[in-house]
C-alpha positions as CSV (number, residue, x, y, z in Angstrom):
1,M,0.0,0.0,0.0
2,G,1.3,3.5,-0.8
3,R,1.6,6.4,1.5
4,I,-1.5,7.6,3.3
5,R,-2.3,11.2,2.5
6,V,-3.9,13.0,5.5
7,L,-5.4,16.5,5.7
8,V,-5.6,17.9,9.2
9,V,-8.3,20.6,9.5
10,D,-8.1,22.7,12.7
11,D,-8.2,26.4,13.4
12,H,-5.7,26.1,16.3
13,R,-2.5,26.3,14.2
14,I,-0.1,25.1,16.9
15,F,-2.2,22.0,17.6
16,A,-2.7,21.3,13.9
17,E,1.0,21.6,13.0
18,A,2.1,19.6,16.0
19,L,-0.3,16.8,15.1
20,A,0.8,17.0,11.5
21,A,4.5,16.7,12.5
22,A,3.7,13.7,14.8
23,L,1.8,11.9,12.0
24,S,4.5,12.7,9.4
25,A,7.0,10.9,11.5
26,E,5.3,7.7,10.3
27,P,7.1,6.4,7.2
28,D,3.8,5.7,5.4
29,V,2.0,8.9,6.2
30,E,2.0,12.3,4.4
31,V,0.2,15.2,6.0
32,A,-1.0,18.7,5.1
33,V,-2.8,21.3,7.2
34,A,-5.8,23.5,6.6
35,G,-7.1,26.1,9.1
36,S,-10.8,26.2,8.0
37,G,-13.4,24.2,6.2
38,S,-13.2,26.4,3.1
39,A,-9.4,26.0,3.1
40,A,-9.8,22.2,3.4
41,E,-12.2,22.2,0.4
42,R,-9.7,24.1,-1.7
43,A,-6.9,21.8,-0.7
44,L,-8.9,18.7,-1.5
45,D,-9.9,20.1,-4.9
46,R,-6.4,21.1,-5.7
47,A,-4.9,17.7,-4.7
48,A,-7.5,15.8,-6.6
49,A,-6.9,17.9,-9.7
50,E,-3.2,17.1,-9.4
51,G,-3.9,13.4,-9.1
52,R,-2.7,13.2,-5.5
53,G,-5.9,13.3,-3.6
54,F,-6.1,13.0,0.1
55,Q,-7.4,9.8,1.6
56,V,-8.2,10.8,5.1
57,L,-9.6,14.0,6.6
58,L,-8.9,14.7,10.3
59,V,-11.3,17.5,11.2
60,D,-11.9,19.3,14.5
61,A,-15.5,19.0,15.5
62,D,-15.5,22.7,16.4
63,L,-13.6,24.9,14.0
64,G,-14.3,28.1,16.0
65,G,-16.6,31.0,15.5
66,T,-19.8,29.9,13.6
67,A,-17.9,27.2,11.7
68,D,-18.9,23.6,12.3
69,G,-16.3,20.9,11.6
70,I,-19.0,18.2,11.1
71,A,-20.8,20.3,8.5
72,A,-17.5,21.0,6.8
73,A,-16.7,17.3,6.7
74,A,-20.1,16.6,5.1
75,R,-19.3,19.1,2.3
76,C,-15.9,17.6,1.8
77,R,-17.3,14.1,1.7
78,A,-20.0,15.1,-0.8
79,A,-17.4,16.6,-3.1
80,H,-15.0,13.6,-2.6
81,P,-17.0,10.5,-1.9
82,G,-14.0,8.3,-1.4
83,L,-12.6,10.5,1.4
84,R,-12.5,8.9,4.9
85,I,-13.4,11.2,7.7
86,V,-12.2,11.2,11.3
87,V,-13.6,13.8,13.7
88,L,-11.4,15.1,16.5
89,A,-13.4,16.2,19.5
90,E,-12.7,17.9,22.8
91,Q,-15.3,15.8,24.6
92,D,-17.6,12.9,23.8
93,D,-21.0,13.9,22.7
94,P,-23.3,11.0,21.5
95,R,-25.6,13.4,19.6
96,R,-22.8,15.1,17.7
97,A,-21.1,11.7,17.1
98,V,-24.3,10.5,15.4
99,G,-24.3,13.6,13.3
100,A,-20.7,12.9,12.4
101,L,-21.6,9.4,11.3
102,Q,-24.5,10.6,9.3
103,A,-22.2,13.1,7.6
104,G,-20.0,10.2,6.5
105,A,-17.4,10.0,9.3
106,G,-15.9,6.7,10.0
107,G,-14.2,7.7,13.3
108,W,-14.6,9.9,16.3
109,V,-11.6,10.3,18.6
110,A,-10.7,12.5,21.5
111,K,-8.1,15.2,20.8
112,D,-6.1,14.0,23.8
113,C,-6.0,10.4,22.6
114,S,-2.6,8.8,22.0
115,L,-0.9,9.0,18.7
116,T,-1.0,5.2,18.5
117,R,-4.8,5.2,18.9
118,L,-5.2,7.9,16.3
119,L,-3.0,6.1,13.8
120,A,-5.1,2.9,14.5
121,V,-8.3,4.8,13.7
122,V,-6.8,6.4,10.5
123,R,-5.7,3.0,9.2
124,G,-9.0,1.4,10.3
125,V,-11.2,3.9,8.4
126,L,-9.2,3.1,5.3
127,R,-10.4,-0.5,5.7
128,D,-13.9,0.9,6.0
129,E,-14.1,0.2,9.7
130,T,-16.1,2.5,12.1
131,H,-14.2,3.6,15.2
132,L,-16.0,5.1,18.3
133,P,-14.7,5.3,21.9
134,P,-16.3,2.5,23.9
135,A,-17.8,5.1,26.4
136,L,-19.7,6.6,23.5
137,L,-21.3,3.4,22.2
138,T,-24.3,3.3,24.5
139,G,-25.2,6.9,23.9
140,V,-24.8,6.6,20.2
141,V,-27.1,3.5,20.1
142,R,-29.6,5.4,22.2
143,E,-29.5,8.4,19.9
144,L,-29.9,6.3,16.8
145,T,-32.8,4.4,18.3
146,A,-34.5,7.7,19.2
147,A,-33.9,9.1,15.7
148,R,-35.5,6.0,14.2
149,R,-38.5,6.3,16.5
150,D,-38.9,9.9,15.6
151,R,-38.7,9.2,11.9
152,T,-41.2,6.4,12.2
153,E,-43.7,8.7,14.0
154,S,-43.0,11.5,11.5
155,E,-43.6,9.1,8.5
156,R,-46.9,8.0,10.1
157,L,-48.1,11.6,10.4
158,V,-47.1,12.6,6.9
159,E,-48.9,9.5,5.6
160,S,-52.1,10.8,7.2
161,L,-52.1,13.7,4.8
162,T,-54.1,13.7,1.5
163,P,-52.1,13.8,-1.8
164,R,-52.9,17.5,-2.1
165,E,-51.8,18.3,1.4
166,K,-48.5,16.4,0.8
167,Q,-48.0,18.6,-2.3
168,V,-48.6,21.7,-0.1
169,L,-46.2,20.4,2.5
170,R,-43.6,19.8,-0.2
171,C,-44.0,23.5,-1.2
172,M,-43.5,24.4,2.4
173,V,-40.3,22.3,2.5
174,A,-39.1,24.1,-0.6
175,G,-39.6,27.5,1.2
176,L,-42.4,28.7,-0.9
177,G,-44.9,31.2,0.5
178,R,-48.6,31.0,0.1
179,Q,-48.7,32.9,-3.2
180,A,-45.8,31.0,-4.7
181,A,-47.3,27.7,-3.6
182,A,-50.7,28.7,-5.1
183,D,-48.9,29.5,-8.4
184,R,-47.1,26.2,-8.3
185,L,-50.2,24.1,-7.7
186,Y,-52.6,26.2,-9.8
187,L,-54.7,26.9,-6.7
188,S,-56.0,30.1,-5.1
189,P,-54.0,31.5,-2.1
190,H,-57.1,31.0,0.0
191,T,-57.2,27.3,-0.8
192,V,-53.5,27.0,-0.1
193,R,-53.9,28.7,3.2
194,T,-56.7,26.2,4.1
195,H,-54.5,23.3,3.1
196,M,-51.6,24.7,5.1
197,Q,-53.8,25.0,8.2
198,N,-54.9,21.4,7.7
199,V,-51.3,20.2,7.3
200,L,-50.3,21.9,10.6
201,G,-53.3,20.4,12.4
202,K,-52.8,16.8,11.1
203,L,-49.0,17.0,11.9
204,G,-49.8,18.4,15.4
205,V,-47.5,21.4,15.0
206,H,-48.1,25.1,15.3
207,S,-45.7,26.6,12.7
208,T,-44.4,26.1,9.2
209,L,-40.9,25.7,10.5
210,A,-42.0,22.8,12.7
211,A,-43.9,21.2,9.9
212,V,-40.8,21.4,7.6
213,A,-38.6,19.9,10.3
214,L,-41.1,17.0,10.7
215,A,-41.3,16.5,6.9
216,R,-37.6,16.3,6.7
217,R,-37.4,13.7,9.5
218,A,-40.0,11.7,7.5
219,G,-37.8,12.0,4.4
220,L,-40.2,14.2,2.5
221,G,-38.3,16.4,0.0
222,P,-39.2,19.8,-1.5
223,A,-41.5,20.3,-4.4
224,E,-39.9,19.9,-7.8
225,A,-39.0,22.9,-9.8
226,A,-41.6,21.9,-12.4
227,A,-45.2,22.8,-11.7
228,V,-47.2,20.2,-9.8
229,R,-50.6,19.6,-11.3
């Protein structure tokens, strides 16, 4: 197997460079550093264009400010599907660990873990293994079970809607207001308003935002760009 190309993404430069130096001491590991999600995306694109793409992304769960390392990892994974993701975290958080797994991460490790442990995780994700700290497993399983239960209930509620109400809900998910939804569905704004009220009532929520969140949990996507008849 050739050298493992790793990109460390952390806005704490001293930590990132120290970690990169430690990893680079391994004979089969090559490391670069990025200080933000956007910098990481540029580095990944550039390396891929040069035919020397990175294989593993080590990303801080908290990139500072309003940045989110897990969201950055999701964007990087979407642009480079073969990329393996390992999230570095200050503390164990089952909910965020589940979010990381859903974003495509294969590993979640503490920032104060040993270099030996980190290297084992890096090599493990390249074998398509999933690595979580043992202390996190119970919490992660609980979060996944709760998410599945919420999704099942959300699906049941959405299925209670009529076909027209589902079309209106899809317009709500797409961010369309009453007039735009009326134009899309060839209905009057008054009729759309009535359908929206019925949707909220059947879903048991009191706002469009809550209805959209429930629809997304149920896997209901936005209305297509083409007009719905």
